[in-house]
BAKOLRO-186979 format. One record per residue (C-alpha): residue in three letters; x, y, z. Coordinates in steps of 0.5 Angstrom, whole numbers, padded with zeros to 4 digits, always signed. Each point is the difference from the previous one (the first is absolute). Layout:
% BAKOLRO-186979
ALAXYZ ...
END
This chain:
% BAKOLRO-186979
UNK-0048-0076+0112 UNK+0005+0004+0004 UNK-0002+0002+0007 UNK+0001+0007+0002 UNK+0005-0001+0004 UNK+0004-0004-0006 UNK+0000+0006-0004 UNK+0005+0004+0003 UNK-0002+0007-0002 UNK+0006+0005+0001 UNK-0005+0006+0002 UNK+0003+0006+0003 UNK-0005+0003+0004 UNK+0003+0007+0000 UNK+0000+0000-0007 UNK-0007-0002-0001 UNK-0002+0005+0005 UNK+0003+0006-0004 UNK-0002-0003-0007 UNK-0007+0000+0003 UNK+0000+0007+0003 UNK+0002+0003-0006 UNK-0005-0004-0005 UNK-0005+0003+0005 UNK+0002+0007-0001 UNK+0000+0000-0007 UNK-0007-0003+0000 UNK-0002+0006+0004 UNK+0004+0005-0004 UNK-0002-0002-0008 UNK-0006+0001-0003 UNK-0003+0005+0006 UNK-0003+0006-0001 UNK+0001+0003+0007 UNK+0008-0001+0002 UNK-0001+0003+0007 UNK-0001-0006+0004 UNK+0006-0004-0004 UNK+0005+0006+0001 UNK-0002+0001+0007 UNK+0001-0007+0002 UNK+0007+0000-0005 UNK+0002+0006+0004 UNK-0001-0003+0007 UNK+0005-0005-0002 UNK+0005+0006+0001 UNK-0003+0005+0005 UNK+0000+0005-0006 UNK-0006+0005-0002 UNK-0003-0003-0007 UNK+0000+0005-0006 UNK-0003+0000-0007 UNK+0004-0006-0003 UNK-0002-0003-0007 UNK-0003-0007+0000 UNK-0001-0005-0006 UNK-0007-0001-0001 UNK+0001-0007-0004 UNK-0001-0007+0003 UNK+0005-0002+0005 UNK+0006-0004-0002 UNK+0001-0007+0003 UNK+0007+0001+0004 UNK+0003-0007+0001 UNK+0005-0002+0006 UNK+0005-0001-0006 UNK-0001+0007-0002 UNK+0001+0003+0006 UNK+0006-0004+0003 UNK+0004-0003-0006 UNK+0000-0006-0004 UNK+0006-0005-0002 UNK+0007+0000+0002 UNK+0002+0006+0004 UNK+0007+0003-0002 UNK+0002+0006+0004 UNK+0006+0004+0000 UNK+0005-0002+0006 UNK+0000+0008+0002 UNK-0006+0002+0004 UNK-0003+0006-0003 UNK+0001+0007+0004 UNK-0007+0001+0000 UNK-0001-0007+0004 UNK+0006+0001+0005 UNK-0003+0007+0002 UNK-0006-0003+0001 UNK+0003-0005+0004 UNK+0004+0005+0004 UNK-0007+0004+0001 UNK+0002+0006-0004 UNK-0006-0001-0005 UNK-0007-0002+0001 UNK-0001-0003-0006 UNK+0005-0003-0006 UNK-0002+0000-0007 UNK+0005-0004-0005 UNK+0000-0001-0008 UNK+0003-0005-0004 UNK-0002-0007-0003 UNK-0005-0004+0003 UNK+0005-0006+0002 UNK+0005+0005+0004 UNK-0006+0003+0003 UNK-0003-0007+0002 UNK+0006-0001+0004 UNK-0001+0006+0004 UNK-0007-0002+0001 UNK+0003-0006+0004 UNK+0005+0004+0003 UNK-0005+0005+0003 UNK-0005-0006+0002 UNK+0006-0003+0004 UNK+0000+0007+0004 UNK-0008+0000+0001 UNK+0000+0005-0005 UNK-0006+0001-0005 UNK+0003+0000-0007 UNK-0005+0001-0006 UNK+0002+0000-0008 UNK-0004+0005-0004 UNK-0006-0001-0004 UNK+0003+0002-0006 UNK+0007-0002-0004 UNK+0004+0004-0005 UNK+0007+0001-0003 UNK+0005+0005+0002 UNK+0001+0006-0005 UNK+0008+0001-0001 UNK+0002+0007+0001 UNK+0004+0004-0005 UNK+0007+0002+0003 UNK-0001-0003+0007 UNK+0004-0007-0001 UNK-0006-0004+0000 UNK-0004+0003+0005 UNK-0008+0000-0001 UNK-0004+0005+0003 UNK-0006-0002-0005 UNK-0004-0006-0001 UNK-0003-0003-0006 UNK-0005-0005-0002 UNK-0005+0000+0006 UNK-0004-0006+0001 UNK-0004-0004+0005 UNK+0005-0004+0004 UNK+0001-0007-0003 UNK+0003-0005+0006 UNK+0006-0003-0003 UNK+0001+0004-0006 UNK+0007+0003+0002 UNK-0002+0007-0001 UNK+0002+0006+0004 UNK-0005+0001+0006 UNK+0000+0005+0007 UNK+0000-0003+0007 UNK-0002+0003+0006 UNK+0003-0003+0007 UNK-0003+0003+0006 UNK+0000-0003+0008 UNK-0007+0003+0000 UNK-0005-0004-0004 UNK-0005+0005-0001 UNK+0005+0005-0002 UNK+0002-0005-0005 UNK-0007-0001-0003 UNK-0001+0007-0001 UNK+0006+0001-0003 UNK-0002-0005-0005 UNK-0006+0003-0001 UNK+0004+0007-0002 UNK+0004-0004-0005 UNK-0007-0003-0003 UNK-0004+0006+0000 UNK+0006+0005-0002 UNK+0000+0004+0007 UNK+0007+0002-0001 UNK+0000+0006+0005 UNK-0004-0004+0005 UNK+0006-0006-0001 UNK+0005+0005+0001 UNK-0003+0002+0007 UNK+0000-0008+0002 UNK+0007+0000-0002 UNK+0002+0005+0004 UNK+0002+0005-0005 UNK-0002+0008+0002 UNK-0007+0002-0002 UNK+0003+0006-0004 UNK+0004-0005-0004 UNK-0005-0005-0001 UNK-0005+0006-0003 UNK+0006+0003-0004 UNK+0001-0007-0003 UNK-0007+0000-0002 UNK+0000+0007-0003 UNK+0007-0001-0004 UNK-0001-0007-0002 UNK-0003+0002-0007 UNK+0006+0005-0001 UNK+0005-0005+0002 UNK-0002-0005-0005 UNK-0001+0005-0006 UNK+0007+0003+0001 UNK+0004-0004+0005 UNK-0001-0007-0001 UNK-0004-0001+0006 UNK+0006+0004+0004 UNK-0003+0005+0005 UNK+0007+0002+0003 UNK+0001+0006-0006 UNK-0007+0003+0002 UNK+0002+0000+0008 UNK+0006+0003-0002 UNK-0004+0006-0004 UNK-0003+0002+0007 UNK+0005-0001+0005 UNK+0004+0005+0002 UNK+0007+0002-0001 UNK+0006-0006+0001 UNK+0003-0003+0004 UNK-0006-0005+0001 UNK+0000-0005+0006 UNK+0004-0006-0002 UNK-0005-0005+0003 UNK-0005+0002-0005 UNK+0004-0002-0006 UNK-0004-0004-0004 UNK+0004+0000-0006 UNK+0005-0005+0003 UNK-0006-0006-0001 UNK+0003+0000-0007 UNK+0007-0003+0003 UNK-0004-0004+0006 UNK+0000+0005+0005 UNK-0006+0003+0004 UNK-0002+0002+0007 UNK-0007+0002-0003 UNK-0005-0004-0004 UNK-0004+0006-0002 UNK+0001+0006-0004 UNK+0000+0006+0004 UNK-0004+0006-0002 UNK+0006+0004+0001 UNK+0007-0001+0002 UNK-0001+0004+0006 UNK-0006-0004+0003 UNK+0000+0000+0007 UNK-0004-0006+0000 UNK+0004-0004-0005 UNK+0006+0002+0004 UNK-0003-0003+0006 UNK-0002-0007-0003 UNK+0007+0000-0003 UNK+0003+0001+0007 UNK-0004-0006+0003 UNK+0003-0004-0006 UNK+0007+0002+0001 UNK+0000-0001+0008 UNK-0002-0007-0001 UNK+0005-0001-0005 UNK+0006+0003+0003 UNK-0001-0004+0007 UNK-0002-0007-0004 UNK+0004+0000-0006 UNK+0005+0005+0001 UNK+0004-0002-0006 UNK-0005+0000-0005 UNK-0002+0007+0003 UNK+0007+0003-0001 UNK+0000-0002-0007 UNK-0007+0003-0002 UNK+0002+0006+0004 UNK+0006+0001-0005 UNK-0004-0001-0006 UNK-0006+0005+0002 UNK+0004+0005+0002 UNK+0004+0001-0006 UNK-0002+0005-0005 UNK-0005-0002-0006 UNK+0000+0002-0007 UNK-0007-0002-0003 UNK-0002+0000-0007 UNK-0007-0003-0003 UNK+0003-0005-0005 UNK+0008+0001+0000 UNK+0001-0003+0007 UNK+0001+0001+0007 UNK+0006+0001+0004 UNK+0002+0000+0007 UNK+0007+0003+0001 UNK+0003-0003+0006 UNK+0004+0005+0004 UNK-0002+0005-0004 UNK+0000+0008+0002 UNK-0005+0005-0002 UNK+0003+0008+0000 UNK-0006+0005-0001 UNK+0001+0007-0002 UNK-0004+0005-0003 UNK-0006-0004-0002 UNK+0005-0006-0003 UNK+0002-0006+0003 UNK+0006-0004-0002 UNK+0001-0007+0001 UNK+0007-0003+0002 UNK+0001-0007-0001 UNK+0005-0006-0001 UNK-0003-0004-0006 UNK+0003-0007+0003 UNK-0005+0001+0006 UNK-0006+0001-0005 UNK-0006-0004+0000 UNK-0004+0000-0007 UNK-0006-0003-0002 UNK+0002+0001-0008 UNK+0007+0000+0000 UNK+0000+0000-0008 UNK-0004+0006-0001 UNK+0002+0007-0002 UNK+0000+0002+0007 UNK+0003-0006+0003 UNK+0006+0001-0005 UNK+0001+0007+0002 UNK+0000-0001+0008 UNK+0005-0006-0001 UNK+0004+0004-0004 UNK+0000+0005+0006 UNK-0004+0006-0003 UNK-0001+0006+0004 UNK-0008+0000+0002 UNK-0004+0006+0002 UNK-0007+0002+0001 UNK-0004+0006+0001 UNK-0005+0000+0006 UNK-0007+0000-0002 UNK+0001-0003-0007 UNK+0000-0007-0002 UNK+0006+0001-0004 UNK+0007-0003+0000 UNK+0006+0002-0003 UNK+0005-0006+0000 UNK+0007+0002-0004 UNK-0002+0003-0006 UNK-0007-0004-0001 UNK-0007+0002+0003 UNK-0005-0004+0003 UNK-0007+0001+0003 UNK+0001-0003+0007 UNK+0001+0002+0007 UNK+0006+0000+0005 UNK-0003-0002+0007 UNK+0004+0003+0006 UNK-0001-0004+0006 UNK+0003+0001+0007 
END
Protein backbone atom coordinates (compact mmCIF):
# COMPACT_ATOMS: atom_id res chain seq x y z
CA UNK A 1 0.00 0.00 0.00
CA UNK A 2 1.37 3.41 -0.94
CA UNK A 3 2.09 5.87 1.78
CA UNK A 4 0.52 9.35 1.23
CA UNK A 5 3.91 10.88 0.48
CA UNK A 6 4.32 8.42 -2.39
CA UNK A 7 1.13 9.38 -4.22
CA UNK A 8 2.69 12.54 -5.71
CA UNK A 9 -0.66 14.23 -6.28
CA UNK A 10 -0.21 17.36 -8.40
CA UNK A 11 -2.77 19.58 -6.72
CA UNK A 12 -3.09 23.27 -7.52
CA UNK A 13 -4.28 25.00 -4.31
CA UNK A 14 -5.50 28.07 -6.17
CA UNK A 15 -7.60 26.00 -8.57
CA UNK A 16 -9.00 23.91 -5.72
CA UNK A 17 -10.03 27.04 -3.83
CA UNK A 18 -11.71 28.68 -6.83
CA UNK A 19 -13.55 25.48 -7.80
CA UNK A 20 -14.77 25.05 -4.23
CA UNK A 21 -15.99 28.65 -4.06
CA UNK A 22 -17.90 28.33 -7.34
CA UNK A 23 -19.52 25.05 -6.27
CA UNK A 24 -20.53 26.68 -2.99
CA UNK A 25 -22.16 29.57 -4.86
CA UNK A 26 -24.05 27.21 -7.16
CA UNK A 27 -25.38 25.12 -4.30
CA UNK A 28 -26.55 28.30 -2.55
CA UNK A 29 -28.28 29.58 -5.69
CA UNK A 30 -29.94 26.54 -7.30
CA UNK A 31 -33.28 25.46 -5.94
CA UNK A 32 -33.65 28.37 -3.52
CA UNK A 33 -36.97 30.11 -2.98
CA UNK A 34 -35.30 33.30 -1.77
CA UNK A 35 -32.55 34.55 -4.07
CA UNK A 36 -31.91 37.66 -1.97
CA UNK A 37 -29.14 36.30 0.30
CA UNK A 38 -27.34 34.64 -2.61
CA UNK A 39 -27.46 37.78 -4.75
CA UNK A 40 -26.24 39.94 -1.87
CA UNK A 41 -23.32 37.59 -1.40
CA UNK A 42 -22.53 37.32 -5.12
CA UNK A 43 -22.69 41.07 -5.66
CA UNK A 44 -20.45 41.55 -2.66
CA UNK A 45 -17.66 40.24 -4.89
CA UNK A 46 -17.88 43.40 -6.99
CA UNK A 47 -19.18 46.13 -4.75
CA UNK A 48 -22.19 46.57 -7.08
CA UNK A 49 -25.76 46.81 -5.85
CA UNK A 50 -27.84 43.68 -6.52
CA UNK A 51 -30.88 43.86 -8.77
CA UNK A 52 -33.55 41.41 -9.92
CA UNK A 53 -31.75 38.62 -11.78
CA UNK A 54 -32.92 35.18 -12.93
CA UNK A 55 -31.74 32.01 -11.20
CA UNK A 56 -32.03 28.34 -12.17
CA UNK A 57 -34.41 26.59 -9.79
CA UNK A 58 -33.10 23.10 -10.64
CA UNK A 59 -30.44 21.08 -8.89
CA UNK A 60 -26.96 22.59 -8.75
CA UNK A 61 -24.60 21.08 -11.36
CA UNK A 62 -21.31 19.54 -10.24
CA UNK A 63 -18.47 21.67 -11.57
CA UNK A 64 -15.12 19.91 -11.91
CA UNK A 65 -11.67 21.45 -12.15
CA UNK A 66 -11.29 19.97 -15.64
CA UNK A 67 -14.39 21.92 -16.73
CA UNK A 68 -13.15 25.16 -15.19
CA UNK A 69 -9.51 25.03 -16.26
CA UNK A 70 -9.40 22.74 -19.27
CA UNK A 71 -8.36 19.20 -19.98
CA UNK A 72 -5.83 17.61 -22.30
CA UNK A 73 -3.22 19.12 -24.60
CA UNK A 74 -3.31 22.92 -24.86
CA UNK A 75 -2.76 24.44 -28.32
CA UNK A 76 -2.89 28.24 -27.96
CA UNK A 77 -2.28 30.57 -30.86
CA UNK A 78 1.26 32.05 -30.99
CA UNK A 79 -0.28 35.55 -30.90
CA UNK A 80 -1.59 36.82 -27.58
CA UNK A 81 -5.20 38.04 -28.10
CA UNK A 82 -5.75 41.77 -27.88
CA UNK A 83 -8.12 41.35 -24.94
CA UNK A 84 -5.36 39.73 -22.86
CA UNK A 85 -2.78 42.30 -23.88
CA UNK A 86 -5.08 45.15 -22.87
CA UNK A 87 -5.76 43.36 -19.59
CA UNK A 88 -2.02 43.08 -18.92
CA UNK A 89 -1.55 46.78 -19.78
CA UNK A 90 -4.20 47.76 -17.24
CA UNK A 91 -6.64 49.01 -19.89
CA UNK A 92 -9.30 46.37 -19.12
CA UNK A 93 -10.59 45.09 -15.76
CA UNK A 94 -11.64 41.67 -17.11
CA UNK A 95 -11.07 39.87 -20.42
CA UNK A 96 -13.52 37.58 -22.23
CA UNK A 97 -12.30 35.23 -24.97
CA UNK A 98 -14.12 32.73 -27.20
CA UNK A 99 -12.61 29.75 -28.96
CA UNK A 100 -11.93 26.00 -28.99
CA UNK A 101 -11.21 24.60 -25.56
CA UNK A 102 -7.66 23.52 -26.47
CA UNK A 103 -6.76 27.10 -27.45
CA UNK A 104 -8.33 28.59 -24.34
CA UNK A 105 -6.65 26.08 -22.06
CA UNK A 106 -3.32 27.46 -23.22
CA UNK A 107 -4.41 30.95 -22.20
CA UNK A 108 -5.42 29.59 -18.79
CA UNK A 109 -1.76 28.63 -18.29
CA UNK A 110 -0.67 32.06 -19.59
CA UNK A 111 -2.93 33.76 -17.05
CA UNK A 112 -1.91 31.60 -14.11
CA UNK A 113 1.78 32.31 -14.75
CA UNK A 114 0.86 35.96 -14.11
CA UNK A 115 -1.18 35.11 -10.99
CA UNK A 116 -4.46 35.92 -12.75
CA UNK A 117 -7.63 33.86 -12.34
CA UNK A 118 -8.83 32.23 -15.58
CA UNK A 119 -12.11 30.29 -15.82
CA UNK A 120 -13.79 28.41 -18.66
CA UNK A 121 -17.57 28.72 -19.00
CA UNK A 122 -19.96 26.07 -17.72
CA UNK A 123 -21.35 25.57 -21.24
CA UNK A 124 -19.97 24.83 -24.71
CA UNK A 125 -21.19 25.51 -28.23
CA UNK A 126 -20.27 25.65 -31.90
CA UNK A 127 -19.84 28.93 -33.84
CA UNK A 128 -22.54 29.85 -36.34
CA UNK A 129 -20.85 31.43 -39.37
CA UNK A 130 -22.45 34.66 -40.61
CA UNK A 131 -23.36 35.15 -44.26
CA UNK A 132 -21.27 37.80 -45.99
CA UNK A 133 -18.81 38.32 -43.14
CA UNK A 134 -15.80 36.34 -44.34
CA UNK A 135 -16.22 33.50 -41.86
CA UNK A 136 -16.88 35.70 -38.81
CA UNK A 137 -19.39 34.46 -36.23
CA UNK A 138 -21.68 36.74 -34.23
CA UNK A 139 -23.96 33.87 -33.19
CA UNK A 140 -23.47 30.47 -31.61
CA UNK A 141 -25.42 27.22 -31.78
CA UNK A 142 -25.78 23.89 -29.95
CA UNK A 143 -25.39 25.23 -26.40
CA UNK A 144 -24.76 22.30 -24.05
CA UNK A 145 -23.27 21.79 -20.59
CA UNK A 146 -19.49 21.81 -20.90
CA UNK A 147 -17.77 18.47 -21.37
CA UNK A 148 -14.07 18.81 -20.64
CA UNK A 149 -11.93 17.59 -23.53
CA UNK A 150 -14.77 17.63 -26.09
CA UNK A 151 -13.01 20.12 -28.36
CA UNK A 152 -16.09 22.36 -28.50
CA UNK A 153 -15.97 26.13 -28.22
CA UNK A 154 -16.08 27.77 -24.79
CA UNK A 155 -15.84 31.20 -23.14
CA UNK A 156 -12.80 32.11 -21.05
CA UNK A 157 -12.74 34.83 -18.41
CA UNK A 158 -9.38 36.19 -17.23
CA UNK A 159 -8.94 38.67 -14.40
CA UNK A 160 -6.26 39.73 -11.89
CA UNK A 161 -9.01 39.72 -9.23
CA UNK A 162 -10.38 36.32 -8.20
CA UNK A 163 -13.69 37.70 -6.90
CA UNK A 164 -14.43 39.55 -10.13
CA UNK A 165 -13.55 36.46 -12.17
CA UNK A 166 -15.95 34.30 -10.13
CA UNK A 167 -18.79 36.82 -10.44
CA UNK A 168 -18.13 37.00 -14.18
CA UNK A 169 -18.34 33.20 -14.35
CA UNK A 170 -21.69 33.31 -12.52
CA UNK A 171 -22.89 35.89 -15.04
CA UNK A 172 -22.08 33.53 -17.90
CA UNK A 173 -23.70 30.60 -16.10
CA UNK A 174 -26.96 32.39 -15.26
CA UNK A 175 -27.11 34.62 -18.37
CA UNK A 176 -26.67 37.96 -16.60
CA UNK A 177 -25.50 39.77 -19.74
CA UNK A 178 -25.91 43.37 -18.57
CA UNK A 179 -23.97 42.73 -15.35
CA UNK A 180 -21.26 40.87 -17.25
CA UNK A 181 -20.90 43.88 -19.53
CA UNK A 182 -20.32 46.15 -16.53
CA UNK A 183 -17.72 43.76 -15.12
CA UNK A 184 -15.94 43.78 -18.48
CA UNK A 185 -15.72 47.57 -18.29
CA UNK A 186 -18.39 48.26 -20.90
CA UNK A 187 -20.41 51.47 -20.36
CA UNK A 188 -23.70 50.85 -18.58
CA UNK A 189 -25.62 52.52 -21.44
CA UNK A 190 -24.06 50.07 -23.91
CA UNK A 191 -24.65 47.04 -21.67
CA UNK A 192 -28.31 48.02 -21.33
CA UNK A 193 -28.74 48.62 -25.07
CA UNK A 194 -27.16 45.23 -25.82
CA UNK A 195 -29.74 43.45 -23.69
CA UNK A 196 -32.57 45.47 -25.28
CA UNK A 197 -31.45 45.10 -28.91
CA UNK A 198 -30.09 41.56 -28.90
CA UNK A 199 -33.35 39.81 -29.89
CA UNK A 200 -33.72 42.14 -32.89
CA UNK A 201 -30.05 41.69 -33.83
CA UNK A 202 -30.48 37.91 -33.80
CA UNK A 203 -33.72 38.03 -35.80
CA UNK A 204 -32.70 40.59 -38.43
CA UNK A 205 -28.89 40.97 -38.45
CA UNK A 206 -27.27 37.60 -37.62
CA UNK A 207 -26.38 38.88 -34.15
CA UNK A 208 -24.63 42.05 -35.36
CA UNK A 209 -25.80 45.05 -33.32
CA UNK A 210 -23.81 47.62 -35.30
CA UNK A 211 -26.64 48.37 -37.81
CA UNK A 212 -28.98 49.05 -34.88
CA UNK A 213 -26.44 51.43 -33.35
CA UNK A 214 -26.17 53.27 -36.67
CA UNK A 215 -29.95 53.78 -36.76
CA UNK A 216 -29.91 55.84 -33.56
CA UNK A 217 -26.59 57.64 -34.07
CA UNK A 218 -26.35 61.21 -35.23
CA UNK A 219 -25.11 62.28 -38.65
CA UNK A 220 -21.62 61.24 -39.75
CA UNK A 221 -18.72 61.44 -39.45
CA UNK A 222 -18.36 59.08 -36.49
CA UNK A 223 -15.40 58.52 -34.15
CA UNK A 224 -12.95 56.14 -35.86
CA UNK A 225 -12.04 54.58 -32.51
CA UNK A 226 -15.57 53.15 -32.29
CA UNK A 227 -15.35 51.42 -35.67
CA UNK A 228 -16.58 47.95 -34.72
CA UNK A 229 -16.85 46.95 -38.40
CA UNK A 230 -13.06 46.60 -38.42
CA UNK A 231 -13.35 43.40 -36.40
CA UNK A 232 -14.20 41.57 -39.63
CA UNK A 233 -10.60 42.34 -40.65
CA UNK A 234 -8.97 41.78 -37.24
CA UNK A 235 -8.90 45.45 -36.17
CA UNK A 236 -10.70 46.86 -33.14
CA UNK A 237 -10.11 49.01 -30.07
CA UNK A 238 -13.27 48.04 -28.18
CA UNK A 239 -14.79 44.63 -27.62
CA UNK A 240 -18.39 45.78 -27.15
CA UNK A 241 -21.07 47.26 -29.39
CA UNK A 242 -21.48 50.98 -28.61
CA UNK A 243 -25.05 52.05 -27.98
CA UNK A 244 -24.39 54.90 -30.42
CA UNK A 245 -21.44 55.80 -32.60
CA UNK A 246 -21.21 59.09 -30.71
CA UNK A 247 -21.25 57.42 -27.26
CA UNK A 248 -18.82 59.41 -25.08
CA UNK A 249 -18.41 56.57 -22.59
CA UNK A 250 -17.44 54.13 -25.36
CA UNK A 251 -15.00 56.68 -26.76
CA UNK A 252 -13.36 56.87 -23.32
CA UNK A 253 -12.93 53.07 -23.30
CA UNK A 254 -11.41 53.24 -26.80
CA UNK A 255 -9.05 56.06 -25.79
CA UNK A 256 -7.66 53.98 -22.92
CA UNK A 257 -6.94 51.12 -25.30
CA UNK A 258 -5.43 53.47 -27.90
CA UNK A 259 -3.23 55.15 -25.28
CA UNK A 260 -1.76 51.79 -24.20
CA UNK A 261 -1.26 50.43 -27.72
CA UNK A 262 0.26 53.64 -29.08
CA UNK A 263 2.91 53.59 -26.36
CA UNK A 264 3.55 49.86 -25.99
CA UNK A 265 2.79 48.53 -29.50
CA UNK A 266 3.28 51.52 -31.83
CA UNK A 267 3.61 49.49 -35.04
CA UNK A 268 0.46 47.50 -34.31
CA UNK A 269 -1.42 50.65 -33.35
CA UNK A 270 -0.43 52.40 -36.58
CA UNK A 271 -1.66 49.42 -38.61
CA UNK A 272 -5.08 49.16 -36.97
CA UNK A 273 -5.53 52.95 -36.96
CA UNK A 274 -5.22 52.92 -40.75
CA UNK A 275 -7.97 50.30 -40.97
CA UNK A 276 -10.29 51.85 -38.40
CA UNK A 277 -10.15 55.28 -40.06
CA UNK A 278 -11.13 53.86 -43.46
CA UNK A 279 -14.67 54.40 -44.78
CA UNK A 280 -16.85 51.30 -44.43
CA UNK A 281 -19.40 49.79 -46.79
CA UNK A 282 -21.58 47.45 -44.75
CA UNK A 283 -24.17 45.02 -46.10
CA UNK A 284 -25.93 42.20 -44.33
CA UNK A 285 -25.06 39.29 -46.64
CA UNK A 286 -23.16 40.70 -49.65
CA UNK A 287 -20.02 41.60 -47.72
CA UNK A 288 -18.24 44.33 -45.80
CA UNK A 289 -15.55 46.56 -47.32
CA UNK A 290 -12.91 48.85 -45.83
CA UNK A 291 -11.71 51.49 -48.31
CA UNK A 292 -8.19 52.24 -47.09
CA UNK A 293 -7.24 55.77 -48.06
CA UNK A 294 -10.82 56.44 -49.18
CA UNK A 295 -12.44 59.85 -48.94
CA UNK A 296 -16.05 60.92 -48.50
CA UNK A 297 -17.57 63.97 -50.17
CA UNK A 298 -20.95 64.95 -48.79
CA UNK A 299 -23.37 67.48 -50.26
CA UNK A 300 -27.12 67.97 -50.42
CA UNK A 301 -27.81 64.93 -48.23
CA UNK A 302 -25.79 62.54 -50.42
CA UNK A 303 -22.34 61.09 -49.72
CA UNK A 304 -19.96 59.87 -52.40
CA UNK A 305 -16.98 57.59 -51.75
CA UNK A 306 -13.73 58.09 -53.65
CA UNK A 307 -11.46 55.06 -53.33
CA UNK A 308 -8.64 53.05 -54.88
CA UNK A 309 -9.85 49.50 -55.71
CA UNK A 310 -6.34 48.18 -55.05
CA UNK A 311 -6.59 49.39 -51.42
CA UNK A 312 -9.90 47.69 -50.65
CA UNK A 313 -10.30 45.01 -48.01
CA UNK A 314 -13.33 42.79 -48.70
CA UNK A 315 -14.95 39.99 -46.72
CA UNK A 316 -16.65 38.68 -49.88
CA UNK A 317 -14.65 39.67 -52.99
CA UNK A 318 -16.64 37.24 -55.16
CA UNK A 319 -20.05 38.75 -54.35
CA UNK A 320 -21.86 41.18 -56.64
CA UNK A 321 -20.86 44.02 -54.32
CA UNK A 322 -17.23 42.89 -54.19
CA UNK A 323 -16.96 42.61 -57.97
CA UNK A 324 -18.49 46.05 -58.51
CA UNK A 325 -16.08 47.64 -56.03
CA UNK A 326 -13.05 45.89 -57.53
CA UNK A 327 -14.12 47.26 -60.91
CA UNK A 328 -14.04 50.78 -59.45
CA UNK A 329 -17.78 51.49 -59.59
CA UNK A 330 -19.04 54.82 -58.26
CA UNK A 331 -20.42 54.59 -54.72
CA UNK A 332 -23.09 56.92 -53.31
CA UNK A 333 -25.44 56.82 -50.33
CA UNK A 334 -28.11 59.12 -48.90
CA UNK A 335 -27.80 60.02 -45.23
CA UNK A 336 -30.32 58.29 -43.00
CA UNK A 337 -31.10 55.52 -45.47
CA UNK A 338 -29.88 51.92 -45.33
CA UNK A 339 -29.20 51.94 -49.06
CA UNK A 340 -26.08 51.94 -51.25
CA UNK A 341 -25.74 52.62 -54.96
CA UNK A 342 -22.64 50.97 -56.43
CA UNK A 343 -22.40 51.61 -60.14
CA UNK A 344 -25.78 50.71 -61.62
CA UNK A 345 -26.66 48.29 -58.80
CA UNK A 346 -28.51 48.95 -55.55
CA UNK A 347 -27.63 47.23 -52.27
CA UNK A 348 -29.28 47.40 -48.85
CA UNK A 349 -26.54 48.63 -46.56
CA UNK A 350 -24.65 51.56 -45.06
CA UNK A 351 -21.78 53.85 -46.02
CA UNK A 352 -20.08 54.57 -42.70
CA UNK A 353 -17.96 57.70 -42.59
CA UNK A 354 -15.33 57.97 -39.84
CA UNK A 355 -12.95 60.67 -38.72
